[in-house]
C-alpha positions as CSV (number, residue, x, y, z in Angstrom):
1,M,2.6,14.4,-10.9
2,D,0.6,11.1,-11.7
3,Y,0.7,9.0,-8.3
4,N,-0.9,6.0,-10.3
5,K,2.0,6.0,-12.6
6,K,4.5,6.2,-9.7
7,V,2.5,3.2,-7.8
8,E,2.8,1.1,-11.0
9,E,6.4,2.0,-11.6
10,F,7.0,0.9,-7.8
11,H,5.4,-2.5,-8.5
12,R,7.1,-3.2,-11.5
13,A,10.5,-2.6,-9.9
14,F,9.6,-5.1,-7.3
15,Q,8.4,-7.5,-9.7
16,R,4.6,-7.1,-7.9
17,P,1.7,-7.8,-10.4
18,V,0.2,-4.7,-12.4
19,R,-3.0,-5.9,-13.9
20,E,-4.8,-4.3,-17.1
21,E,-7.9,-5.9,-15.9
22,P,-9.4,-6.6,-12.5
23,G,-8.2,-10.3,-11.3
24,F,-6.8,-12.0,-8.3
25,E,-3.2,-12.8,-7.4
26,S,-1.7,-16.0,-5.9
27,E,-2.9,-16.9,-2.5
28,E,0.7,-15.9,-1.2
29,S,0.4,-12.3,-2.7
30,K,-2.9,-11.9,-1.4
31,A,-1.7,-13.0,2.0
32,L,1.4,-10.4,1.8
33,R,-1.2,-7.6,1.0
34,I,-3.6,-8.3,3.7
35,R,-0.4,-8.4,6.2
36,L,1.1,-5.3,4.9
37,L,-2.2,-3.6,4.9
38,R,-3.0,-4.3,8.5
39,E,0.3,-3.0,9.6
40,E,-0.1,0.3,7.8
41,V,-3.7,0.7,9.3
42,D,-2.2,0.0,12.7
43,E,0.5,2.7,12.0
44,L,-2.5,4.9,10.7
45,A,-4.5,4.6,13.8
46,L,-1.6,5.1,16.3
47,A,-0.7,8.2,14.3
48,L,-4.2,9.6,14.1
49,K,-4.6,9.0,17.8
50,E,-1.3,11.0,18.6
51,N,-2.2,13.6,16.0
52,D,1.0,12.8,14.1
53,K,0.7,14.5,10.9
54,L,3.8,13.1,9.4
55,E,3.2,9.6,10.2
56,V,-0.5,9.6,9.1
57,L,0.8,10.9,5.7
58,D,3.3,8.3,5.9
59,A,0.7,5.6,6.6
60,L,-1.8,6.7,4.0
61,V,1.1,6.8,1.0
62,D,2.2,3.3,2.4
63,I,-1.3,2.1,2.2
64,Q,-1.6,3.6,-1.4
65,Y,1.3,1.6,-2.8
66,I,0.4,-1.5,-1.0
67,L,-3.1,-1.2,-3.0
């Protein structure tokens, strides 16, 4: 399974930028990514603290899609 391809398909489905070259998004998009990443990292920290493997996996997958 090509996870990068799956993430790319997800981003395209939700009209998120998919770049071929490194670059920056709009300020609004950057702020959204930062907000979503903070939320997922907080969820990851809680899941790790509670030794909840399923929630750890969920947070890690969500982070991959946000990135």
